[in-house]
C-alpha positions as CSV (number, residue, x, y, z in Angstrom):
1,M,-91.2,-34.2,96.5
2,P,-89.5,-35.2,93.0
3,T,-89.6,-39.0,92.3
4,D,-86.7,-39.0,89.6
5,D,-84.2,-41.9,91.0
6,N,-81.3,-40.2,90.1
7,L,-82.3,-36.6,91.4
8,Y,-81.6,-35.9,95.0
9,F,-83.8,-33.4,96.6
10,R,-84.4,-32.4,100.3
11,Q,-86.7,-29.5,101.9
12,L,-85.5,-28.6,105.3
13,L,-87.3,-26.1,107.4
14,S,-85.3,-24.1,110.0
15,G,-86.0,-24.5,113.4
16,H,-87.2,-27.9,112.7
17,D,-85.0,-29.9,110.4
18,F,-82.0,-27.9,111.5
19,A,-81.0,-25.2,113.8
20,I,-83.2,-26.8,116.6
21,G,-83.6,-24.4,119.2
22,D,-82.7,-21.3,117.4
23,P,-85.6,-18.9,118.1
24,L,-84.8,-16.8,115.1
25,A,-84.7,-19.7,112.8
26,L,-88.1,-21.1,114.1
27,Q,-89.6,-17.6,113.7
28,M,-88.5,-16.9,110.2
29,A,-89.4,-20.4,108.9
30,N,-86.8,-20.5,106.1
31,F,-86.7,-23.4,103.6
32,V,-83.2,-24.6,102.8
33,Y,-83.0,-27.0,99.9
34,L,-80.5,-29.8,98.8
35,I,-80.3,-30.6,95.1
36,G,-78.0,-33.2,93.8
37,D,-77.1,-36.3,91.6
38,R,-77.5,-39.5,93.7
39,S,-75.0,-41.4,91.2
40,T,-72.2,-38.8,91.8
41,G,-72.8,-38.0,95.5
42,E,-72.7,-34.2,94.5
43,C,-75.3,-31.5,95.6
44,A,-75.9,-28.0,96.0
45,V,-77.4,-26.4,99.0
46,V,-79.8,-23.6,98.3
47,D,-79.9,-20.5,100.9
48,P,-77.8,-21.9,103.6
49,A,-78.4,-20.1,106.8
50,Y,-78.5,-20.4,110.7
51,A,-76.8,-23.8,111.7
52,V,-74.8,-24.5,108.6
53,D,-73.1,-27.4,110.0
54,D,-76.5,-29.1,110.6
55,I,-77.3,-28.7,106.9
56,V,-73.9,-30.3,106.0
57,R,-74.6,-33.3,108.2
58,V,-78.0,-33.7,106.7
59,A,-76.3,-34.2,103.2
60,A,-73.5,-36.4,104.5
61,A,-76.2,-38.5,106.3
62,D,-77.7,-39.2,102.9
63,D,-74.0,-39.9,101.3
64,M,-74.1,-36.7,99.6
65,R,-71.4,-33.8,99.6
66,I,-72.1,-30.2,99.1
67,T,-70.1,-28.7,96.1
68,D,-72.4,-25.8,95.2
69,V,-74.3,-23.1,96.8
70,M,-77.3,-21.4,95.2
71,A,-78.3,-18.2,96.6
72,T,-81.8,-16.9,95.7
73,H,-81.0,-13.4,97.1
74,Y,-79.0,-11.4,99.4
75,H,-81.0,-11.3,102.5
76,P,-79.4,-12.5,105.7
77,D,-81.8,-15.4,106.4
78,H,-80.9,-16.7,103.1
79,V,-77.3,-16.1,103.0
80,G,-75.9,-15.1,106.5
81,G,-75.2,-11.6,107.9
82,S,-76.8,-9.5,110.5
83,M,-80.4,-9.1,111.1
84,M,-82.7,-7.8,113.9
85,G,-79.8,-7.7,116.3
86,Y,-78.8,-11.3,115.4
87,R,-75.7,-12.6,113.7
88,I,-76.9,-15.3,111.3
89,E,-74.5,-17.9,110.0
90,G,-74.4,-18.4,106.2
91,I,-71.9,-18.9,103.1
92,T,-69.1,-17.4,105.0
93,T,-69.1,-20.4,107.4
94,L,-69.1,-22.9,104.7
95,L,-66.3,-21.0,102.7
96,E,-64.1,-21.2,105.9
97,A,-64.7,-25.2,105.9
98,G,-63.9,-25.7,102.4
99,S,-64.1,-24.4,98.7
100,F,-67.6,-24.3,97.1
101,R,-68.7,-22.4,94.1
102,V,-71.4,-19.7,95.4
103,H,-73.9,-19.0,92.5
104,V,-75.6,-15.6,92.6
105,N,-77.2,-13.4,89.8
106,E,-74.6,-10.7,88.6
107,N,-77.3,-7.9,89.9
108,E,-76.8,-9.2,93.5
109,V,-73.0,-9.7,93.6
110,P,-72.5,-6.2,95.4
111,W,-75.5,-7.0,97.8
112,V,-74.1,-10.4,98.7
113,V,-70.8,-9.1,99.3
114,R,-71.9,-6.1,101.6
115,T,-74.3,-8.4,103.5
116,T,-71.9,-11.4,104.3
117,G,-68.6,-10.1,104.0
118,V,-67.4,-12.4,101.4
119,S,-65.2,-11.3,98.4
120,E,-66.5,-11.0,94.7
121,G,-63.8,-13.8,94.1
122,D,-65.8,-16.0,96.3
123,L,-68.8,-15.7,94.0
124,V,-69.8,-17.2,90.5
125,S,-71.8,-14.5,88.9
126,H,-74.5,-15.5,86.5
127,E,-76.9,-14.0,83.8
128,A,-80.5,-14.7,83.6
129,G,-81.0,-18.0,81.8
130,D,-77.6,-19.7,83.0
131,C,-77.6,-23.3,83.9
132,V,-75.7,-24.9,86.8
133,H,-74.7,-28.5,86.6
134,V,-74.5,-30.6,89.8
135,G,-73.4,-34.0,88.5
136,D,-75.7,-34.7,85.6
137,V,-78.5,-32.7,87.3
138,A,-79.2,-29.3,85.4
139,I,-80.4,-26.5,87.5
140,D,-81.9,-23.4,85.4
141,L,-81.5,-20.0,87.0
142,V,-84.6,-17.8,86.4
143,H,-83.7,-14.1,87.1
144,T,-86.9,-12.6,89.0
145,P,-85.9,-9.1,90.0
146,G,-88.4,-7.2,92.4
147,H,-87.6,-8.3,96.1
148,T,-84.3,-7.7,95.4
149,P,-82.4,-6.7,92.2
150,G,-80.8,-10.0,91.6
151,S,-83.5,-12.4,93.1
152,Q,-83.5,-15.6,91.3
153,C,-85.5,-18.8,91.4
154,F,-84.2,-22.4,90.5
155,H,-86.1,-24.6,88.1
156,V,-85.1,-28.4,88.2
157,R,-87.1,-31.2,86.5
158,G,-90.5,-29.8,87.0
159,C,-89.7,-28.1,90.6
160,L,-89.4,-24.3,91.1
161,I,-87.6,-23.1,94.1
162,S,-88.9,-19.7,94.3
163,G,-87.3,-18.1,97.2
164,D,-88.9,-14.9,98.3
165,T,-90.2,-14.0,94.8
166,L,-93.3,-16.2,95.1
167,F,-94.8,-17.8,98.1
168,L,-97.8,-20.2,98.2
169,D,-99.6,-17.3,99.5
170,G,-98.3,-13.8,98.7
171,C,-94.8,-12.8,97.4
172,G,-91.7,-11.1,98.8
173,R,-92.0,-7.5,100.0
174,T,-91.3,-4.6,97.7
175,D,-90.5,-2.0,100.1
176,L,-86.9,-2.9,101.1
177,P,-83.5,-1.7,99.8
178,G,-83.2,-2.7,96.3
179,S,-86.9,-3.9,95.7
180,D,-89.0,-2.7,93.0
181,A,-92.7,-3.3,92.8
182,E,-92.8,-3.1,88.9
183,K,-90.3,-5.5,88.4
184,M,-91.9,-7.7,90.8
185,F,-95.0,-7.8,88.7
186,E,-93.1,-8.9,85.8
187,S,-91.3,-11.6,87.6
188,L,-94.7,-13.0,89.1
189,Q,-96.0,-13.0,85.4
190,L,-93.0,-14.7,84.2
191,L,-93.6,-17.5,86.9
192,D,-97.2,-17.5,86.2
193,S,-96.4,-18.8,82.6
194,L,-94.7,-21.8,83.7
195,P,-96.7,-25.0,83.2
196,D,-99.6,-26.0,85.8
197,Q,-97.8,-29.1,87.0
198,T,-94.8,-27.1,88.0
199,V,-94.2,-27.7,91.8
200,V,-93.6,-24.4,93.9
201,F,-91.3,-24.7,96.6
202,P,-91.0,-21.2,98.4
203,G,-88.4,-19.8,100.6
204,H,-90.5,-19.6,103.6
205,R,-93.1,-21.8,105.2
206,Y,-96.0,-19.1,105.4
207,S,-98.7,-21.6,104.4
208,V,-99.8,-24.9,105.8
209,P,-98.5,-27.0,102.8
210,P,-94.8,-27.0,102.3
211,S,-95.2,-27.0,98.3
212,E,-98.0,-27.0,95.8
213,T,-98.4,-27.1,92.0
214,L,-98.4,-23.9,90.2
215,A,-102.2,-24.8,89.2
216,E,-102.9,-24.8,93.0
217,V,-101.1,-21.8,93.8
218,R,-103.1,-19.8,91.2
219,T,-106.4,-20.7,92.8
220,H,-105.9,-18.9,96.1
221,N,-102.6,-16.5,95.8
222,F,-104.0,-13.1,95.4
223,V,-100.8,-11.7,93.9
224,L,-101.4,-13.7,90.9
225,K,-104.9,-12.5,90.1
226,P,-104.3,-8.9,88.7
227,K,-102.8,-9.4,85.0
228,K,-102.2,-5.8,84.3
229,K,-99.3,-4.0,85.7
230,D,-101.4,-0.9,86.6
231,Q,-103.9,-2.9,88.3
232,W,-101.3,-5.0,90.3
233,L,-99.5,-1.7,91.3
234,T,-102.5,-0.1,92.7
235,I,-103.1,-2.8,95.1
236,F,-99.4,-4.0,95.8
237,G,-97.2,-1.2,94.7
238,S,-97.2,1.1,97.9
């Protein structure tokens, strides 16, 4: 975990740290993140889903107040909506409780609206390379299309919250609505160009460790091995 005294950073695992007793939350093993400024008490929540009130209580117990929502992509296990016959809480529950800035990539806006039922006016649309400030903590938005058109990762003080673009082993699926295998390759190459010491925090716990440095991920993650697009597409494009 980051050791910056001013940086507030929590990694929460669904079905364990919140949404305890929810079988879907346990099965999906989503990570939710809280990022904020300890000096101001403001924080952002990344991909709130399942038991939203639990997540709010975790922040409050740490004397933090959620002011912003950061969405990596539109899928219901990250922002709420219907999936596999389940109705998952998400950003609509937060917005019913108060006023929050919900940050999404501009390419993801119609998908988030359709999935969650929120209006475009509830969302803050961003371009690639934008930066969101929570207190004095700057969170850089990295557009990484492939899993979805507006998938984005969040880079803050050497930590990369990679959503469903890059897992510690593997990457997000490219056979779903809005997916694009060629763009996924380009996004993975972009992330692979980050410094070795960058710590990768994925959107799901599909591996034993909850995070690793990018240098460690490179040693075993097969999706980062091919360096040419045609080679990658031959293996992962179908």
